[in-house]
N, C-alpha and C positions, 0 to 999 in steps of 0.2 A: 279648203281647208275642212277636214271632217270634224263631225259634231264632237266625236271622242276626243281627238286631238284638241280641239277648242276647249274642252272641258278640262283637261288634265293640264294645259297651259295656264288656265285661269286658276286651277287649284294650286299648282306650283306658285304662281306669281302672288297668291295671297298669302301663302305660307312664308314666302321670302319677305314680304311686307310686314307680316307679323312678328317673325322672328328675327329678321336681321341677318339671316345665315345666306351663305352665296353657294356653297356647295351641295351636290346630289346627296351626299350621306348627310350632311347636316339638316337638308330640307326633309329627307325622308325619316330621321329621327324625329324631328319636330311633328310632323304629320302624324307620325305612330301614336305619339301621346295626345295631340290634339283631337284626333279623330276618337279615341277611345273615352277622354273626357266628356267630349261635347256631344257625342252621338252613339256613345256606346259600341262603337264599331271597331273590332281589332282587325289589323292589317300588318303584315310583316315589313321590314324595312327592305328585304330583299324583293319583294313584289313592288314596291312603291320605286325601288331603284329600276327594276325592269320597265315601268312605266315611263320613268324618266329617259332612259335611254331610247325607248321607242318614239314617245311623243313629244319629248323637249330636246335631247340631243341627237334624235334621229340617226342613231349608230346601229340600230337593229335591222336596216334595211327599209323596203318601201311596205312590208307586210305588217299590219297592225295586229298585236295581240289580243286575245280574246280577254274581254272583261265582262264578267257576270253582272246581270241587272242588278243586284242588291248592291253590289259596289258602286255602280255607275249612279244609282239613287244616293248613296250615302255622300259620295263626291259632290254631287249636285247639291245637296242640302249644306254641305261645308261652306260653298259659297252663296248660299242665301236661297237656292230653289227647293220646291217641295219634292221634287224628283227629277230624275233624268228626262222623262218625257216631257215635264215642265220647262227644263233648260232647253230642250230642242224646239218647242214650240210654246213659250209662255202664253197664257191666256188671261192673266190680270197682273196688275202691279203688286209687287211685294217690297217689305222690308225685311232683311235680315238682322239689322239692327236698329235699337230704338232711336228714333229721331235721325236715322241717316238719310240723307238725299239720295235719290236715284233718279236716271233718266231711261227711257228705253232705247234699246239700240238695234240696228238691224242685224240679223244673224249673221254671225262670221266676222263682225269686228270685234277682235279680240284686243287685250290689254289689261294693264293694271290702273285701277282707279281707286281714290282714297274717298272717303266720306266726308260730306261738308258738315258744317257747324250744324247745331240745333236749329230748326227753323229755315233749313236751306230751301232751294228751289226744287220743285218736282215738276217734271215734264214728261208727258205720256207720248212716246212715239211707237217703237216696236221691241220687243225684248228688254231686258234690265242691265243697265250698268250704273255705277256709281259715280256721281258728278266729281270729277277729279278736283285735287286742290289748285288746280289752275284758276277755278272760278273763285276760291276764297282769296288767292294770292293777286287776283286782278279784277279786283272790285270796280274798277273804273271801266271795264268792258261792258258795252250794252248787250243785256240779255236778249234784245232784238235783233241784234247782229247773230248771236248764237242761232236764235229761232230762225232767221233768215237761212243761215247755212243749211240747216236741217231741213227745212220746208225746200229748198232748192235741190236737196238731194246731194249737197256737197260736204256733208259732214265728215264722209270717211276720208276726203280730199284733206281736210282740215285736222285730221287726227293728231297731227304733229303739235298743234297748239296745245294739246292735253297731255303733252308729255315733258317731264322737265328734268333735265340732268342734275340729279340733286344725289347720286351715287357714284360711286368709282371703283376701280380696281387697279391691282398692280400688275404691269406689264413685263415686269423683271429689272426695269431701272427708274420707272416712275410711275404715279397714279395718273390714271386717265379717267376722264368723265364718262357716265354711262347712265341709263337709265334703270330705275329698279325693276322694269320689265325684263331686263338683260338676262337671258337664259343661257348665255353661251356656256358651256361646261367647262371651258377654259378660264373663264371670268370668275374670281372669287369676289362678287359683289358685295361691298359694305357701304354704309351711309358716308356722305360727303363729309370729310374733315377738312376745311378750307386751309388749316395750317399745313396739314400733311401735303394736300394736294400741290400747295406753292411751293414748299420748302423742303420736303423730304424725297432726296432722290439717292440713287446709287452712285458712286463715282466711278465712271468707266473708265478712266485713266489715272490709276493709282500711281503709275510712273510719274506723274506730275508732282505729287505729294513730296513735301520736304518737312523738316522739323519746323521750319520758321514759317510755313503756311499751313501745316496740318495740325500742330500741336494746339489743343483747347479749340480747335474748329471743326474737327472730323471725329466720327464715332466708327467703330467697328464689331464686326462679329466674326468669330473664327468656327468653323464646322468643317470637321473631316480634314483638318490641316490646310484649309482654304479661307483666307481672309478676305472678307468685303467691307468696304468703306463707305460710308454714309455722310451725308451733308447736316444731319440733325439726330439728336436722341430718339430712341424709340425701340421698335421691334422689326428684326429683319423679316420682311414679309415672305422671303424664300424658305425660311426653315424655322421661323418663330423664336429665333434666339435672341434674347436681350442685348441691346448694344451696350458697349463700353467706350469710354473716353480714349481716343487713340494716345498712346504712349510713344516717346521717343524711341523704345526698343521695338515696338510694332511698327513704327514708321520706318525705321533702321532695316528692318528686317523683310517687310513686306511690302513697303511702297517704293517710290522711286530711288534710283541710284544716288542721285544728289540729296542725301538726307543730312548732311551736316549743315550748320549755319554759315 
């Protein structure tokens, strides 16, 4: 992985973590504001979208687009480094947030990492990453065990330990679990809602719905003369239309043929 690609991936990961947005345009909009406010750095959404297409979605072919040194420095500062050179070859331990915890990582190990609580553990190895929430949520794990993995060179192989599927995306019929670092442009990643994840689903067989089993049990949205039915109230993820309780008329007209009691 090139250093530029790693940098852009970490920039968009941090933007996603901070903003909760999951789309390319949403992340670009957020970064425009954040970079201007925090670093007095102006950059257009169009440029950020080009970066995303090239380094995240990888839809621009194998050729990397040119990024000037000033922009690389600002992007590096956004994720906590002094400059792009420092990101490439950090020579000291740094903190980009007060009381944030960090460990050093081998160059090339990328991912999304959240800060630990005040007074968190600090381990010096190589390069800088934040200690993930995994450590906070698994306090029973021995830090000696983590140190052993790092010392033995097995840290990268246990990178899965430091990922938690606490986000989700809509796949067209139901929500699926994923990581906050999921940058698939087809996935509109949002924070995990356990209720929606378990109970909110599109009814793929509306022909099975009748008045006796659909009334007061299903909800619907109508868009461009097409009706979709769902198992609970909310918003249709496909078109952002607010759902309504299914009526006898809707069931008779748009659901199964056997709609009478």
